[in-house]
N, C-alpha and C positions, 0 to 999 in steps of 0.2 A: 530622907527629907520628907517633911509633911507640911502642908499649909492649910490654913482655915480661911474660908472666904466669907462672902456675904450672900444673902438671898433676897430677891425682890419678888413680890407677888405681882403677877401679870394677869389681868383680867381682860380677855379679848372683848372687843366691842360688838360682837355678833349677838344674835338673839338668845343664845344659851348662856351668855356671860361666863364663858368657860375660863377657869382659873388654872394657871400654871405657876410653878415656882422656879425662877431663873437663878441659878447658882453661878457666882463669879469668884474666881480665885486668882490672885496675883502672886507669881513666884518671883522671889528676889535671890540675889547671890548666886546666880547661875554662872558657870564657867563658859566663856565664849567658845563656840565651836563644839562644845561637849554634847554628846548624844545622851538623852534621858528617856527612860521608860516610866510611864505614869498611868494611873487610873483614877477615876472619880467615883465618889460614893460615900457611904456611911455604914453604920451597923445594919441598916436595912437592906444593903446590897451594894455591889460594886460593878462598875463598868468593866469591859475587857481592857486589856493593856494596850496602850498606844505609845508611840515613840515620837520624839522631835529632837532637833538639834538647836541649841541656843545660838542666837545670831553671832556671827563672827565679829570681832572687835575691829574698830578703826575703819578706814575707807579704802585701804589697799587690797581690795578683793572684788570679784566680779559677780554681783547678784544676778540671778536668772528668774524671770517672771513669766507666768501665764496670764494673759490679759483677755478679758471678754466681758460682755454684758448680755442681758436679755436671755438668761438661762432659765427655762421653765421646769416644773415638775414633770409635765408631759412633753414629749418630743424633745427631750434634752439630748439631742443627737451627739453633741461633742463630749458629753460627760464620760462615757466609758473610756475613750482615748485619753482624756485628761486624768482620770483616776489612775490608769495604767502608767502614764508618764510620771505622775507625781510619786507613785509608789516605787518607781525605778530610780528616784532621786534626781529627776531632771530639773526640778524647780526649787527655788528658795522661798518663793511666796507667790500667791495668787492676788491679782487685782481684779475684783468683780465690779464692773463699772455700771451698777444699777440694774434694776428689774430682776426680781427673784421669784421663782416658783409659779407665778401667774395664777393666783396671787396668794401671798402668805396668809391673808385673812379669810380666804374662802373656806367654807364648811367649818366656820367657827375656829379657824386657825389650824385645822388638821392638814390642809395642804402645806402650810408652813412646816408642820412637824415632819411630814414625809420628805419635803425638800431638804430640811436640815439633816435628816438621816441619809439622804442621797449624797450630799457633799461631805459627810463626816469623814470618809477616808482621806480626803484632802485637808479639811479644816482642822482635824485633830492632830495633824502631823506637820503642817507648815502654816505660816501666817496667812489667813484668809482676809484680806483687806478690802473694804467695801466703800461704796457711796450709794445714796438712795436714788431710786428712779421713780417715775410716775406711777408704776404699779405697786409701790409701797405706800401710797398716800392715805389709804383708808384709816379712819380713826386717828388722824394726825400722826401717821407713820408708826403707830404703836407697835405693830409686829416687828418692824425693822429695828426700832429703837431698843426693844427688849431682847431680841435674838442675837444682835451683833454688838460686841463691845470693842471699841476702838481706843487707841492710846490717847490719853489726855481727855477722854470723854467717857470714862468708865461707868458713869451713871446715866449715860445716854441723854444728857441735857441738850446737847447740840448734835448736828449732823455734819460736822467739819472737823478735820484734824490733820496733822502732818507727822511724818517720821523720816528718819534717815536710815538708809541701808547701803552700806559701802559708799561709793562715790555719788549717790543720788539722794536728793531731797524730794520726797513725794508729798503732794498736797491733795487731799480729798475734800471735796466740798459738795454742797447740794444745789443743783440747778433748780430743784423743785420749789425752793423758797420763792422764786420769781413767779410761780404759777398758782400756788395754793395759798392765796392771801386770806382765805377764810380762816386760816389757822393763825393769822397775825401778820403785821407788817414790820414789826421790829426785828424779826429773825433775819431777814436778808440784810438789813443794815448792820446788825451785829456781826454777821458772817463777813460782810465786806470790810468792816473795820478790822476783824481778825485776820483776814487775808492780807491787808496792808501790813499789819504788824508782823505776821509770819514771814512775808516776803522781805521786809526790811531786815529782819534777823537773819534769814537765809542768805541774803545777798551782802551781808557784812564781809569785809575782806577775809577775816579769819574763817568764817563758816563756808564761804564759797570756795575757798582753797581746799577745804576738807571734802565738801560735797558739791562739786561744781555743776553737776546736772540738776536742773529743776524740772520736775514732771508734775503736771496737774491731772486730776481725774474728776470728771463730772459727767452726768448722764446725757443730757440733751446737747447736741453739738451746735457750735456756732455756724458751721458750714456743712452742707450735705447736698447731694444731687439726686436724691431719690424722688419718686413721685409723691405728691402730696403737698399740702399747703405749708407745712413747717419748713420744708426745704426750699419752697418757692419764695418764702419770706426772706428777702435779703437783709432786712434789719432785725435780725434775731434779738429778742430781749436779752438773752445771755450775752450776746456780743456787744450790743450798743446801749443796753440799759432799758429801763422802763419808758414807755411812751410819754410824750409831752415834755417832761423835763430831762429825759435820758439820764436818770440817776443810776448809780451802781453799775456802770459798764465794765465788763470783765476783759474784753479784748485789749483795750488800752492799758488796763492795769497790768495784765500779764506781759504785755509788750514792754512796758516801762521798766519792769524788773528783770527782763531778760529770761523769761521762761523758755526753756528749750523745746519742750514737747508737751502737747495737750492730748489726753486720751478721752474719747467719748464713746457712746453706744447709742441706744434708743432706736436707730435705724437698724433693721435686721439684715445687715450686710456689712461688708468691709470696704472701707474707702481710705486711700492714702492721698494726702494733699501735698502739693508743693509748699515750701515755706511761704506763708501768706500773712498779710496784715491789711486790714481795710479792703478786702477783696482784691488786692494787688499781689502779684507773685514777686518774691525776692529771693530767687535761687542764688546759691553761692557762685555758680558759674554755669554756662551751658553744658559743659562736659560733666561737672560734678555738682549737681544742684544742692546736695545735702552736705557739702563740704563748706564749712564756715558760712552758713546761710545767715541772712540779715533779717530774719523774721522767724517766728515759731513754726514748728511742724505740727500738723494735726493728723490723728489717726482715729477713725471710727471703727469700732470692733463690737458690733452688736448681733453677731450671727451664730451664737453658740447653740441655739435651738430652743424653740418654745412653741406653744400651740397656735400662735398667730402666724407662723410660717415666715416666708421670705418677705423682704421689702425690695421692690424692683426699682431700677434706675430710670431716669428720664433718658430720652434719646440724645439730647444735646448735652455734651460734657462741658462743664464750666472750666474756664481757663486755669483755675487753681486746683482742679482735680487731676491727680496723676495716675491713679490706678483704682479700679473698682471690681469687686467680685460679690455675687449674691449667693455663693456657696455657703452651706453651713460650715462653721469652723471657728478658729480662735487665733490669737496672736501670741507670739513668743518675743520676749525682749531680754537681751543681755547687756548690761552696762559694764563693758570690759574694763574701762579705766577712765581717767579724766578727759580723754579726748575722743574715745570711740564708743558708740552705742549701736547695737545691731538689732534689727527687727525682722521678723518673717511671719507670713500668714499661712496657717495650716488649713487646708481644705479637708473637712471630714467627708464631704461628698466624694472626694477623690482619694479616699483611703489614706489620708495623712500627707498628701502631696503638698510641697511648698509652692504656693501659687504666686507669692510676691516676697521679695526680700530687699533690704537696703541698709546702708550704714549712714548714720549721722556722725560727721567728724567735725570737731571744733578745736582749734588751736587755743582758744580762750573763751571764757564764758563771761557774760555781763550784759549791760544794757545794749539795746539795738540802736541804730542811728535815729536821731531826733527828727522824725518825719511829722509833718502836720497831718493830723487826722482830718477827714473831710469837714468836720465841724468842731470848732474849738471847745464845744461843751464836753467833748470826750477826752480832752488832752490831759488835764491834771486830776489825778485821782485823790489828792489830799483834801480837796474841798468836799469830798463825800464822807469824811469822817463824821462821826456823831459824838457830841459831847467833848470835843477836843479842839484845840487850835494847832495848826501845823503850817509852817512856812508862810505865815501871813494870811491864811484863809480862815474865815469865820466858821465855827462849827456848823455842821449841816445835818438836818434830820429829815425824815420822811413823814409826811402827813397823808392820811387816806385820800385827801382831795388832790394830791399830786399824782395819784396812780391812774 
């Protein structure tokens, strides 16, 4: 088998205007579950051989993930353990929840080159799925856009996508659209409209029966209890939308469509939350809080290791915070079947010790109870569509004066 791809010229925005040629190849006709050996190159030279297994077909299997964010080129403490576990066949995919290399644009992109070589033993053999973080923002996220190719966004025109893997539907989106408005105000609106469309499709009876778990991944968390102003801000822009008109809120959107689990990073620590909505805890029961919870579960996993070191916690624990660790480490997730999802936190500081673990168990998946958000502005997501009419609401758009 051979395949011909396309090449894009990437010129870094640094003072050297350094140019690279990014090659992208799409393989089709693969046999599900089959192991393949491949190499990349041309008459001018070839890479070493790599192997990968094509994704299994259907939803009746149990995908295993490594989850983390904030992995730098320097002080990448968790990386050796992750590489070893990946090469032993422990994972089916990696979810990197933003912040790469610290930073990929540094030294005219050479830090990005080194980082990509560091993760190559993983990324060459299993899907390395990503979302952008604040450390990717330089030159309108150009290093991130060119170095990572995601499904449905092969030309890197957007920074949001979704995919199915076994019984789970995973949605990756950019929290950074809410902060870097110097790059434009239409992008967050387009993403919000895409999220609505994707969630509507994912929650159709047919699709939710095949892929009942819905998991989102975005870099900056809605909730956190670390020191610093971002965690002290109870009205996170990601959670409640932009100030003044509170447009494009994500918590009410994800709640409305019954998202099961939200993955975050940004804080250089690990934090597990109780099922929470609008700062209120909605455990399944006192004895089994994660059995049939009536709100989404949040996990912050940003402690893989980088030059900025740990993020420490406040002394007072919020009522929605269930467990915290500032050890370097990463998270494992196995989606066992339609009803059981398992997570555990690995401490690299403690030589791979499991410092936290829990199961989310759901007899059925779907919308959560219809609770009033504290402010009715947050309740209906359809009015935030742009250029469409939906369920009686007039199309809504964002003007710079609204922000």
